[in-house]
C-alpha positions as CSV (number, residue, x, y, z in Angstrom):
1,M,115.3,62.5,110.5
2,N,113.3,65.7,110.6
3,F,115.8,67.8,108.7
4,L,115.5,65.7,105.5
5,R,112.1,64.1,105.7
6,E,110.2,67.4,105.8
7,R,110.2,68.0,102.1
8,A,106.9,69.7,101.3
9,G,105.6,73.1,102.3
10,F,106.5,75.6,105.0
11,I,105.5,76.0,108.6
12,I,103.5,79.2,109.2
13,I,103.7,80.3,112.8
14,G,100.4,81.9,113.6
15,F,101.0,83.1,117.2
16,I,99.7,86.6,117.7
17,G,103.0,88.3,118.4
18,L,105.3,86.7,115.9
19,A,104.6,89.2,113.1
20,I,105.7,92.1,115.3
21,I,109.3,90.8,115.2
22,A,109.4,91.6,111.5
23,F,109.0,95.3,112.3
24,I,112.3,95.1,114.2
25,L,114.1,93.2,111.5
26,S,112.9,95.3,108.6
27,D,111.7,98.8,107.6
28,V,108.1,97.9,107.3
29,F,106.8,101.1,108.8
30,N,108.6,103.1,106.1
31,A,107.2,101.1,103.3
32,S,104.8,102.9,100.9
33,R,101.2,102.7,101.9
34,P,98.6,101.2,99.5
35,F,96.2,103.2,97.5
36,L,93.9,104.1,100.5
37,Q,95.2,107.1,102.4
38,D,92.1,107.9,104.5
39,E,93.1,106.8,108.0
40,N,89.4,106.8,109.0
41,S,88.4,104.2,106.4
42,K,86.8,101.5,108.4
43,V,87.8,97.9,107.6
44,G,85.4,96.8,110.3
45,E,84.3,97.1,113.9
46,I,85.0,94.7,116.8
47,A,83.1,95.0,120.1
48,G,82.4,98.7,119.4
49,Q,85.9,99.5,118.4
50,S,86.5,100.8,114.9
51,I,89.3,99.2,112.9
52,S,90.9,101.6,110.4
53,Y,92.4,100.5,107.1
54,K,95.8,101.9,108.1
55,D,95.9,99.9,111.4
56,F,94.6,96.7,109.8
57,N,96.8,96.9,106.7
58,G,99.8,97.5,108.9
59,R,99.1,94.3,110.7
60,V,98.7,92.5,107.4
61,E,102.1,93.8,106.3
62,Q,103.6,92.6,109.6
63,N,102.2,89.1,108.9
64,M,103.5,89.1,105.4
65,E,106.9,90.1,106.6
66,A,106.9,87.4,109.2
67,M,106.0,84.9,106.5
68,K,108.9,86.1,104.3
69,Q,111.2,85.5,107.3
70,Q,109.8,82.0,107.7
71,M,110.0,81.2,103.9
72,G,113.3,82.7,103.0
73,G,111.8,85.7,101.3
74,N,109.4,83.8,98.9
75,V,105.7,84.1,99.8
76,P,103.2,82.4,97.4
77,P,100.5,84.9,96.3
78,Q,97.8,82.8,97.8
79,M,99.3,83.3,101.2
80,A,98.3,87.0,101.1
81,G,94.8,85.9,102.0
82,Y,96.1,83.9,104.9
83,A,98.0,86.9,106.2
84,Q,94.9,89.0,106.0
85,E,92.7,86.4,107.8
86,Q,95.4,85.9,110.4
87,A,95.5,89.7,111.1
88,W,91.8,89.9,111.5
89,N,91.7,87.0,113.9
90,Q,94.6,88.5,115.9
91,M,92.7,91.8,116.2
92,I,89.5,90.1,117.3
93,Q,91.3,88.1,119.9
94,E,93.2,91.1,121.3
95,I,90.2,93.4,121.5
96,V,87.7,90.9,123.0
97,F,90.2,89.6,125.5
98,K,91.3,93.2,126.4
99,K,87.8,94.0,127.6
100,Q,87.7,90.9,129.7
101,T,91.2,91.3,131.2
102,E,90.4,94.9,132.2
103,R,87.1,93.9,133.7
104,A,88.9,91.1,135.7
105,G,91.7,93.5,136.8
106,I,94.4,91.5,135.1
107,E,97.6,93.4,134.5
108,V,101.2,92.8,133.6
109,S,103.5,94.8,135.8
110,D,106.8,96.4,134.6
111,P,108.9,94.0,136.6
112,E,107.0,91.1,135.1
113,L,107.6,92.5,131.6
114,N,111.2,93.0,132.4
115,D,111.5,89.4,133.4
116,M,109.9,88.3,130.1
117,V,112.5,90.3,128.2
118,M,115.7,89.9,130.3
119,G,114.9,87.4,133.0
120,N,116.1,83.8,133.4
121,N,113.4,82.4,131.1
122,P,112.7,85.1,128.5
123,D,109.6,84.9,126.2
124,P,110.1,82.7,123.2
125,Q,109.6,85.7,120.9
126,V,112.5,87.5,122.5
127,K,114.6,84.4,122.2
128,R,113.9,84.1,118.5
129,L,114.7,87.8,118.0
130,F,118.0,87.7,119.8
131,T,119.3,84.3,118.8
132,N,122.9,84.3,117.5
133,Q,122.8,83.2,113.9
134,Q,126.2,81.7,114.0
135,T,125.8,79.6,117.2
136,G,122.0,79.2,117.3
137,E,122.1,80.2,121.0
138,F,120.2,83.0,122.7
139,D,122.5,86.0,123.2
140,R,121.8,87.7,126.5
141,Q,124.4,90.3,126.0
142,A,122.8,91.4,122.7
143,I,119.4,92.0,124.4
144,R,121.2,94.0,127.2
145,N,123.0,96.1,124.6
146,F,119.8,96.7,122.7
147,I,117.9,97.9,125.7
148,N,120.7,100.1,127.0
149,N,121.0,101.9,123.7
150,L,117.2,102.0,123.0
151,D,116.9,105.8,123.1
152,Q,119.4,106.1,120.2
153,N,117.9,103.2,118.3
154,P,115.6,104.1,115.3
155,A,113.6,100.9,116.1
156,K,112.5,102.3,119.5
157,N,108.9,102.8,118.6
158,Q,108.7,99.3,117.1
159,W,110.2,97.9,120.3
160,I,107.6,99.6,122.4
161,D,104.9,98.1,120.1
162,F,106.6,94.7,120.6
163,E,106.6,95.0,124.4
164,N,103.0,96.1,124.4
165,N,102.3,93.0,122.4
166,L,104.1,90.9,125.0
167,R,101.9,92.4,127.7
168,T,98.8,91.7,125.7
169,N,99.8,88.0,125.2
170,R,100.7,87.5,128.8
171,S,97.4,89.1,130.1
172,I,95.4,86.9,127.7
173,Q,97.2,83.8,128.9
174,K,96.5,84.8,132.5
175,Y,92.8,85.2,131.7
176,I,92.8,81.8,130.0
177,N,94.6,80.2,132.9
178,M,92.0,81.8,135.3
179,V,89.2,80.2,133.3
180,S,90.9,76.9,132.8
181,G,91.8,76.9,136.5
182,A,88.1,76.8,137.3
183,M,87.6,73.6,135.4
184,Y,86.6,70.8,137.8
185,A,85.2,67.4,137.0
186,T,82.5,66.4,139.5
187,T,82.0,62.8,140.7
188,L,78.7,62.7,138.7
189,E,80.6,63.8,135.5
190,I,83.4,61.2,135.8
191,N,80.9,58.4,136.6
192,Q,78.7,59.4,133.6
193,L,81.8,59.5,131.3
194,N,83.0,56.1,132.6
195,T,79.5,54.7,132.1
196,S,79.2,56.0,128.5
197,N,82.6,54.5,127.7
198,T,82.5,51.1,129.4
199,K,78.8,50.2,129.8
200,L,77.9,47.9,126.8
201,A,74.6,46.6,125.5
202,N,73.7,43.5,123.4
203,A,70.6,44.2,121.4
204,R,68.5,42.9,118.5
205,V,67.4,45.6,116.1
206,V,64.9,45.8,113.3
207,L,65.2,48.7,110.8
208,L,62.6,50.0,108.4
209,P,64.6,52.3,106.0
210,Y,63.0,55.6,104.8
211,S,63.8,54.5,101.3
212,T,61.0,51.9,101.5
213,V,58.5,54.8,101.4
214,A,58.2,56.4,98.0
215,D,58.7,60.2,97.9
216,A,55.6,60.6,95.7
217,S,53.4,59.1,98.4
218,V,54.4,61.8,100.9
219,K,52.8,65.2,100.5
220,V,54.7,68.2,102.0
221,E,52.6,71.4,102.5
222,Q,54.0,74.9,102.7
223,S,52.7,75.1,106.3
224,D,54.8,72.0,107.2
225,I,57.9,73.7,105.8
226,E,57.2,76.9,107.7
227,K,56.6,75.1,111.0
228,Y,59.8,73.1,110.6
229,Y,61.8,76.3,109.9
230,N,60.4,78.1,112.9
231,D,60.9,75.1,115.2
232,N,64.5,74.6,114.0
233,K,65.6,78.1,113.2
234,Y,68.8,77.8,115.2
235,K,70.1,75.5,112.4
236,Y,69.9,78.2,109.9
237,K,71.9,80.9,111.6
238,Q,75.2,82.0,109.9
239,K,78.0,84.1,111.3
240,Q,79.0,85.9,108.1
241,N,77.6,87.3,104.9
242,Q,77.5,84.9,102.0
243,R,76.7,84.9,98.3
244,T,75.8,82.3,95.7
245,I,76.6,82.8,92.0
246,E,76.1,80.9,88.9
247,Y,78.6,81.4,86.1
248,V,79.6,80.3,82.6
249,V,83.2,79.8,81.4
250,M,84.4,80.5,77.9
251,D,87.7,79.0,77.0
252,V,90.3,80.9,75.0
253,V,90.7,78.5,72.1
254,P,94.0,78.6,70.2
255,S,93.6,79.4,66.5
256,K,95.0,77.3,63.7
257,E,97.8,79.8,63.3
258,D,98.7,79.3,67.0
259,T,98.8,75.6,66.6
260,A,101.0,75.8,63.4
261,A,103.4,78.2,65.2
262,A,103.7,75.9,68.2
263,L,104.3,72.8,66.0
264,K,107.0,74.7,64.1
265,D,108.7,75.7,67.3
266,I,108.6,72.2,68.9
267,D,109.8,70.5,65.7
268,K,112.8,72.8,65.7
269,L,113.4,72.2,69.4
270,A,113.2,68.4,68.8
271,A,115.8,68.6,66.0
272,D,118.1,70.7,68.2
273,F,117.7,68.3,71.0
274,R,118.7,65.3,68.8
275,A,121.8,67.2,67.7
276,A,122.7,68.4,71.2
277,T,125.9,67.1,72.8
278,Q,125.4,68.5,76.3
279,D,121.9,67.3,77.0
280,S,121.7,68.4,80.6
281,L,122.5,72.0,79.7
282,F,120.1,71.9,76.7
283,Y,117.4,70.7,79.1
284,M,118.0,73.4,81.7
285,A,118.1,76.1,79.0
286,N,115.0,75.1,77.1
287,A,112.4,73.3,79.3
288,D,109.5,75.4,80.7
289,T,109.2,72.9,83.6
290,K,112.5,72.0,85.1
291,M,112.8,69.0,87.5
292,P,115.9,67.3,88.9
293,L,117.1,64.7,86.4
294,S,116.9,61.4,88.2
295,Y,117.0,57.7,87.3
296,M,113.7,56.0,86.9
297,K,113.0,52.3,86.9
298,K,110.5,50.5,84.6
299,T,106.9,51.5,85.2
300,Q,108.0,54.7,87.0
301,L,108.2,56.5,83.7
302,D,105.2,57.9,81.8
303,P,103.8,54.8,80.0
304,K,104.6,56.4,76.6
305,L,108.2,57.0,77.5
306,D,108.5,53.6,79.3
307,T,107.5,51.9,76.0
308,A,109.6,54.0,73.7
309,L,112.8,54.7,75.7
310,F,113.4,52.1,78.5
311,N,115.1,49.6,76.2
312,A,116.2,52.1,73.5
313,P,119.8,53.1,72.8
314,I,121.2,56.2,74.7
315,G,120.5,59.3,72.7
316,T,117.1,58.2,71.4
317,V,114.6,61.0,71.1
318,Y,110.8,60.5,71.4
319,G,108.4,63.1,70.2
320,P,107.2,65.7,69.8
321,Y,104.0,64.8,71.6
322,F,101.2,66.8,73.3
323,E,100.3,66.3,77.0
324,N,98.8,68.4,79.7
325,N,98.5,71.5,77.5
326,A,102.2,71.4,76.5
327,Y,104.2,70.1,73.6
328,K,107.0,67.8,74.7
329,V,110.1,66.0,73.4
330,A,112.0,63.4,75.5
331,K,115.6,62.1,75.2
332,L,117.2,59.1,76.8
333,L,120.4,60.5,78.5
334,S,121.8,57.6,80.5
335,V,121.3,54.1,81.7
336,K,122.6,52.6,85.0
337,N,121.8,50.2,87.7
338,V,120.3,51.9,90.8
339,P,118.9,50.6,94.1
340,D,115.3,50.9,95.4
341,S,116.4,51.8,98.9
342,V,119.6,52.9,100.7
343,K,120.9,52.5,104.2
344,A,123.1,55.5,105.2
345,R,124.3,57.6,108.1
346,H,125.3,61.2,108.1
347,I,126.9,64.1,110.1
348,L,125.2,67.4,109.6
349,I,126.9,70.8,109.8
350,G,123.8,72.9,110.2
351,S,123.1,76.1,108.2
352,Q,123.1,78.1,111.4
353,K,126.7,77.1,112.0
354,G,128.0,77.9,108.6
355,G,127.0,74.7,106.9
356,L,126.1,76.5,103.7
357,T,129.4,78.3,103.4
358,P,132.9,77.1,102.3
359,T,133.7,76.7,106.0
360,G,131.0,74.0,106.2
361,L,132.5,72.1,103.2
362,A,136.0,72.4,104.7
363,E,134.8,71.1,108.1
364,A,133.0,68.1,106.4
365,D,136.2,67.3,104.4
366,S,138.2,67.4,107.6
367,L,135.9,64.9,109.3
368,K,136.0,62.7,106.2
369,K,139.8,62.6,106.4
370,L,139.7,61.7,110.1
371,I,137.4,58.8,109.4
372,Q,139.4,57.6,106.3
373,S,142.6,57.7,108.3
374,G,141.1,55.6,111.1
375,K,141.8,58.3,113.7
376,A,138.1,58.6,114.5
377,S,134.9,56.6,113.9
378,F,131.9,57.9,112.0
379,A,129.6,57.0,114.9
380,D,131.6,58.8,117.5
381,L,131.9,62.0,115.4
382,A,128.2,61.9,114.6
383,K,127.4,61.9,118.3
384,T,129.6,64.9,119.1
385,K,129.6,66.9,115.9
386,S,126.3,66.4,114.1
387,D,123.6,69.1,114.3
388,D,121.0,66.5,113.6
389,T,120.7,65.4,117.2
390,G,118.0,62.8,116.4
391,S,120.2,60.7,114.2
392,G,123.4,61.9,115.9
393,S,122.5,60.2,119.1
394,K,122.4,56.9,117.1
395,G,125.8,57.5,115.4
396,G,124.2,59.3,112.5
397,D,122.1,56.3,111.5
398,L,119.2,57.1,109.2
399,G,118.2,53.5,108.5
400,Y,116.8,52.4,105.1
401,F,115.0,55.0,103.0
402,G,113.4,54.9,99.6
403,R,113.0,57.4,96.8
404,N,111.4,60.8,97.6
405,M,112.0,60.5,101.3
406,M,115.0,62.8,101.4
407,V,115.7,66.2,99.8
408,P,116.9,65.9,96.1
409,Q,120.6,66.6,96.7
410,F,120.8,64.1,99.6
411,E,118.9,61.5,97.7
412,Q,121.0,61.8,94.5
413,A,124.2,61.4,96.6
414,A,123.0,58.4,98.5
415,F,121.5,56.6,95.5
416,N,124.2,57.4,92.9
417,G,127.1,56.5,95.1
418,K,128.4,53.0,96.1
419,P,128.3,51.2,99.4
420,G,131.2,52.2,101.6
421,E,131.7,55.6,100.0
422,L,131.9,58.8,102.1
423,V,130.2,61.7,100.2
424,V,130.0,65.4,101.0
425,V,126.9,67.2,99.8
426,Q,125.1,70.5,100.6
427,T,121.3,70.9,101.0
428,Q,119.2,73.7,102.4
429,F,119.9,72.3,105.9
430,G,123.7,72.6,105.7
431,T,126.6,70.4,104.7
432,H,126.2,66.6,105.1
433,L,129.0,64.0,105.4
434,I,127.2,60.8,104.2
435,E,128.4,57.2,104.5
436,I,126.5,54.9,102.2
437,Q,126.2,51.6,104.1
438,D,124.0,49.4,101.9
439,Q,121.8,49.5,98.8
440,K,118.9,47.1,98.1
441,N,117.2,45.8,94.9
442,V,119.7,47.2,92.4
443,S,118.4,47.1,88.9
444,K,118.3,48.9,85.6
445,A,117.1,52.5,85.5
446,V,117.1,55.3,82.9
447,Q,117.6,59.0,83.0
448,V,115.2,60.8,80.7
449,A,115.0,64.5,80.0
450,V,111.6,65.9,78.9
451,V,111.8,69.4,77.3
452,D,108.3,71.0,77.3
453,R,106.8,74.1,75.8
454,T,103.5,75.3,77.3
455,F,101.0,75.8,74.6
456,S,99.1,79.0,75.2
457,P,96.8,81.0,72.9
458,S,98.2,84.1,71.1
459,Q,97.1,87.6,71.9
460,N,94.9,87.6,68.8
461,S,93.1,84.5,70.0
462,R,92.6,86.1,73.4
463,Q,91.1,89.2,71.8
464,A,88.8,87.1,69.6
465,A,87.6,85.2,72.7
466,F,87.1,88.4,74.7
467,A,85.0,89.9,71.9
468,K,82.9,86.7,71.9
469,A,82.4,86.9,75.7
470,N,81.4,90.6,75.4
471,N,78.8,89.7,72.7
472,F,77.5,87.1,75.1
473,V,77.0,89.7,77.9
474,A,75.6,92.4,75.6
475,G,72.1,91.0,75.3
476,I,71.7,89.9,78.9
477,K,69.4,92.1,81.1
478,D,68.1,89.7,83.8
479,S,68.1,86.2,85.1
480,K,65.8,84.9,82.4
481,S,68.0,86.3,79.5
482,F,71.1,84.9,81.2
483,T,69.7,81.5,81.1
484,E,68.5,81.9,77.5
485,A,71.9,83.2,76.4
486,T,73.6,80.3,78.1
487,E,71.4,77.8,76.4
488,K,71.8,79.4,73.0
489,A,75.6,79.4,73.4
490,K,75.5,75.8,74.6
491,L,77.4,76.7,77.7
492,A,77.2,74.8,81.0
493,K,76.2,76.8,84.1
494,R,78.3,76.2,87.2
495,I,77.3,77.1,90.8
496,S,79.6,78.5,93.5
497,D,77.8,78.9,96.8
498,N,78.6,80.0,100.3
499,L,81.1,82.6,99.0
500,S,82.5,84.8,101.8
501,A,83.5,88.5,101.4
502,T,87.1,87.7,102.1
503,G,87.3,84.5,100.1
504,S,90.3,84.6,97.8
505,E,89.4,82.1,95.1
506,I,86.5,80.3,93.6
507,P,87.3,76.6,93.3
508,G,88.3,75.7,89.7
509,L,89.0,79.3,88.6
510,E,92.4,81.0,88.6
511,T,92.7,84.6,90.0
512,S,89.0,84.8,90.8
513,R,89.2,87.3,93.7
514,K,87.6,90.1,91.5
515,I,84.6,87.9,90.9
516,V,84.1,87.4,94.6
517,Q,84.4,91.2,95.2
518,W,81.8,91.8,92.4
519,A,79.4,89.3,94.1
520,F,79.4,91.4,97.3
521,E,78.9,94.7,95.5
522,A,76.2,93.5,93.1
523,E,72.4,93.3,93.6
524,K,70.5,90.1,93.4
525,N,70.1,88.9,89.8
526,D,72.8,91.2,88.5
527,V,75.0,89.9,85.7
528,S,78.7,90.7,85.7
529,E,81.1,92.1,83.2
530,V,83.5,89.7,81.6
531,F,86.3,88.5,84.0
532,E,89.6,87.0,82.9
533,S,90.7,83.8,84.7
534,G,93.8,82.3,83.2
535,D,93.0,81.0,79.7
536,K,89.2,81.5,80.3
537,Y,86.7,84.3,80.4
538,V,83.9,84.2,83.0
539,V,80.5,85.8,83.3
540,A,78.7,85.5,86.6
541,H,75.1,85.9,87.7
542,L,74.3,86.7,91.4
543,I,71.5,84.4,92.4
544,Q,71.5,84.6,96.2
545,I,72.4,87.0,99.0
546,R,72.6,85.6,102.4
547,D,73.5,88.1,105.1
548,K,74.7,87.0,108.5
549,G,71.9,86.1,110.9
550,Y,69.0,83.7,110.1
551,V,68.9,82.5,106.5
552,P,65.6,83.4,104.8
553,L,63.3,80.4,104.4
554,E,63.3,80.7,100.6
555,Y,67.0,79.8,100.5
556,V,66.8,76.7,102.7
557,K,63.3,75.6,101.5
558,P,64.7,72.6,99.4
559,E,66.6,71.1,102.3
560,I,63.8,71.6,104.7
561,E,61.4,69.9,102.3
562,V,63.7,66.9,102.4
563,A,63.7,66.9,106.2
564,V,59.9,67.3,106.5
565,R,59.4,64.5,104.0
566,Q,61.6,62.3,106.1
567,Q,59.6,63.2,109.2
568,K,56.4,62.2,107.5
569,K,57.9,59.0,106.4
570,A,59.0,58.3,110.0
571,E,55.4,58.9,111.1
572,Q,54.1,56.3,108.5
573,L,56.8,53.8,109.4
574,A,56.3,54.3,113.2
575,E,52.6,53.5,112.7
576,K,53.5,50.3,111.0
577,V,55.8,49.3,113.9
578,K,53.1,50.1,116.4
579,S,50.6,48.0,114.5
580,A,53.1,45.1,114.3
581,S,53.9,45.4,118.0
582,N,50.2,45.0,119.1
583,G,49.9,41.5,120.4
584,A,53.5,40.6,119.6
585,S,55.4,38.8,122.3
586,S,58.9,39.2,121.0
587,I,61.1,41.2,118.6
588,D,61.0,38.2,116.2
589,A,57.3,38.4,116.1
590,V,57.4,42.1,115.3
591,A,60.0,41.5,112.6
592,G,57.8,38.8,111.1
593,K,54.8,41.1,110.8
594,L,57.0,43.8,109.2
595,S,58.8,41.3,106.9
596,A,62.1,42.7,108.1
597,P,65.2,40.9,109.4
598,V,66.3,41.0,113.0
599,Q,69.9,42.1,113.3
600,P,71.9,41.2,116.4
601,F,74.5,43.6,117.7
602,Q,77.0,42.9,120.4
603,G,79.0,45.3,122.5
604,L,77.1,48.5,121.7
605,S,78.6,51.6,123.4
606,F,76.9,54.8,124.2
607,G,80.2,56.6,123.7
608,N,80.4,55.3,120.1
609,P,76.9,55.5,118.6
610,V,77.7,53.8,115.3
611,I,76.0,50.7,113.9
612,D,77.9,48.6,111.3
613,G,76.4,49.0,107.9
614,V,74.1,51.8,109.1
615,G,76.2,54.6,110.5
616,M,75.8,57.2,113.2
617,E,72.5,56.7,115.1
618,Q,72.6,58.8,118.3
619,K,68.9,58.9,119.0
620,L,68.7,55.1,118.7
621,F,71.7,54.6,121.1
622,G,70.3,57.1,123.6
623,T,67.0,55.1,123.6
624,I,68.8,51.8,123.9
625,F,70.8,52.9,127.0
626,G,67.7,54.4,128.5
627,S,65.6,51.3,128.2
628,Q,65.0,48.1,130.2
629,A,66.4,44.7,129.1
630,G,64.0,42.2,127.7
631,K,61.3,44.8,126.7
632,V,60.4,45.5,123.0
633,S,60.9,49.2,122.4
634,K,58.6,51.8,120.9
635,P,59.5,52.9,117.4
636,V,62.6,55.2,117.2
637,A,63.0,57.6,114.3
638,G,66.7,57.7,113.4
639,E,68.9,59.0,110.6
640,K,68.4,56.1,108.2
641,G,65.0,54.9,109.2
642,V,62.7,53.8,112.0
643,F,64.0,51.3,114.5
644,V,62.5,48.9,116.9
645,F,64.7,46.8,119.3
646,V,65.0,44.7,122.4
647,V,68.0,44.8,124.7
648,D,69.1,41.3,125.6
649,N,71.4,42.5,128.4
650,F,73.8,45.2,129.6
651,T,77.3,44.7,130.9
652,G,79.3,47.1,133.1
653,P,80.1,49.8,133.6
654,A,83.6,48.8,134.7
655,P,84.7,50.3,138.0
656,I,87.2,53.2,137.8
657,A,90.5,51.7,138.8
658,D,92.1,55.0,139.9
659,V,89.5,57.8,140.5
660,K,92.1,60.5,141.1
661,S,94.0,59.7,137.9
662,F,90.7,59.5,135.9
663,R,89.5,62.8,137.3
664,R,92.9,64.5,136.3
665,S,92.6,63.2,132.8
666,V,89.0,64.5,132.5
667,E,90.0,67.9,133.9
668,M,93.0,68.0,131.5
669,M,90.7,67.6,128.5
670,Q,88.4,70.3,129.9
671,K,91.3,72.7,130.4
672,Q,92.7,72.0,126.9
673,S,89.4,72.9,125.3
674,S,88.7,75.9,127.5
675,A,91.0,78.3,125.6
676,A,89.3,77.8,122.2
677,G,85.9,77.6,123.9
678,T,86.5,80.9,125.8
679,F,87.6,82.7,122.7
680,E,84.6,81.4,120.7
681,A,82.2,82.4,123.3
682,L,83.6,85.9,123.6
683,Q,83.7,86.3,119.8
684,D,80.0,85.2,119.5
685,K,79.1,87.8,122.1
686,A,81.1,90.6,120.5
687,N,79.4,92.7,117.8
688,I,81.7,92.2,114.8
689,V,81.3,94.1,111.5
690,D,83.6,92.8,108.8
691,N,84.1,95.2,105.8
692,R,87.4,93.7,104.6
693,G,85.8,92.6,101.3
694,K,85.6,96.2,100.2
695,F,89.3,96.8,100.6
696,Y,91.0,93.6,99.5
């Protein structure tokens, strides 16, 4: 059942126009603007069109407002970066497609727009906006009233923006449909695809791994590296500016006084917990981390608590103890027999139909009485009354489910009740009438409350650590002194590469956006000021600047050196294979001279170029399917080594049973990929300047 099994996360709708709806539902336009008032401040440029901070930030605010609508008003801080990235991609898409739709003469007429708003099949965005919250149905009269009174409505300008957005989306869709409509699979294409999928080869293969040649025996010259770079320059082109930093982390260490104060506090808390008579209330009032109090079976508890409390008398207190940067004290609250899984069925009165109000509870109680009186069956009521249509069509049946498969309130009701009981409970989805049908594997479980107090350094400790970090920075002037200071302080240098200007965080560091911003404002080899990151202080050193375009040779030299060394190894091994092949009448004779085993492979497919135990070897497979059966091949330089093989025989390809159907399926795949491919091609062609990192 979808309502209950979707327990983690929120769905973010990324469609271009969704955020505009937020303008109509809230007073976003009247919200105070951020610190930048200069309307001409350029966040970037897309295909020759300047993007002002005001326009871009307005779009970001729209997206944030849309997220709030989706998440019930609570948007995690890290989602701000997503809203910004989404806004940028939206503007790129709108601008690059606008140029194409204008060039192609694609328009959306007023009658067509009117049909999208008030026609028989209105746009999904309009439906979402004018859905009756009580019935969950689209309200046509509401949209008519809104349009008829638009001149007197303060949201008129927002609605005009919304309609323009509908036009834009429809014109983009027309353009994409025009492109995808041109997709056609030729007879040659479908035959090639069928061949690659169904033609098979049986072959015997000899592999000489690159690892058999010592690195020290291969000399790589600077000229070799330069030639490889020039021949393969396309591999080293990047689409955005990037930075690489190295940095050191200095932890804020609690003082002895901090530890003593924390121990005193947790000792008092443990004593109070032992004396408490209303344990649940004490837990809720004092724990830093609050979780639903549930029954846990043996081995489900933390091992320490399992040993100390599972067979202890009720009321036993364990601790204080230290774990995960917090002092904790645990108390055994209750013991009972609980099942591992439950079979149940339910009737849902959805939140959109008043399920979270007293009316929903009253309706559930009324249905409960009907069932208990025998005037109606649970299954019949579920089919006609439940807003969970998936289970409702099956009489409300949810089947068997285990722990953590339902939302907490539903789970507690189902697992804590008894078979045959009818239970009414409310969750975020509405009011549920639950019938507990069966419970399996009933055994002992305990309810343990763990009161924790996060142990954090005092302000004095923070100040002392900050002073130490400043002293570390004070003597650093360049790259060499950064390394010397790091070694002297016995700190470990960490690397963070491929940072983008709009990246929100550095992996492993809290609230590190300011470090990223510094990296894009600094010069190469600059050393940063002291940054605060949670209970740590960070000092960074900018070691690499990689602007979009071709990456300079000096930055990719190490990986090119590896590639060139492999090329040279391949040349050496290929010469060995050629020498062994001279005068050899079979693959076994070649293998004997090379002192390497012959590996037989059956059913090799060009469409799946993977060899068991070796991996992806596209060049080898291309050569196999381009060779003649019974003939020992020339050496093939692959990913893992140099190969030599003989094809014993080919089978297939299988004939296409239904050419029309196969062609349709191929064309469908082409059409599905055409939208993303079209946008990517237009985006690559557009000249895009991204300055967002200076503003956010």
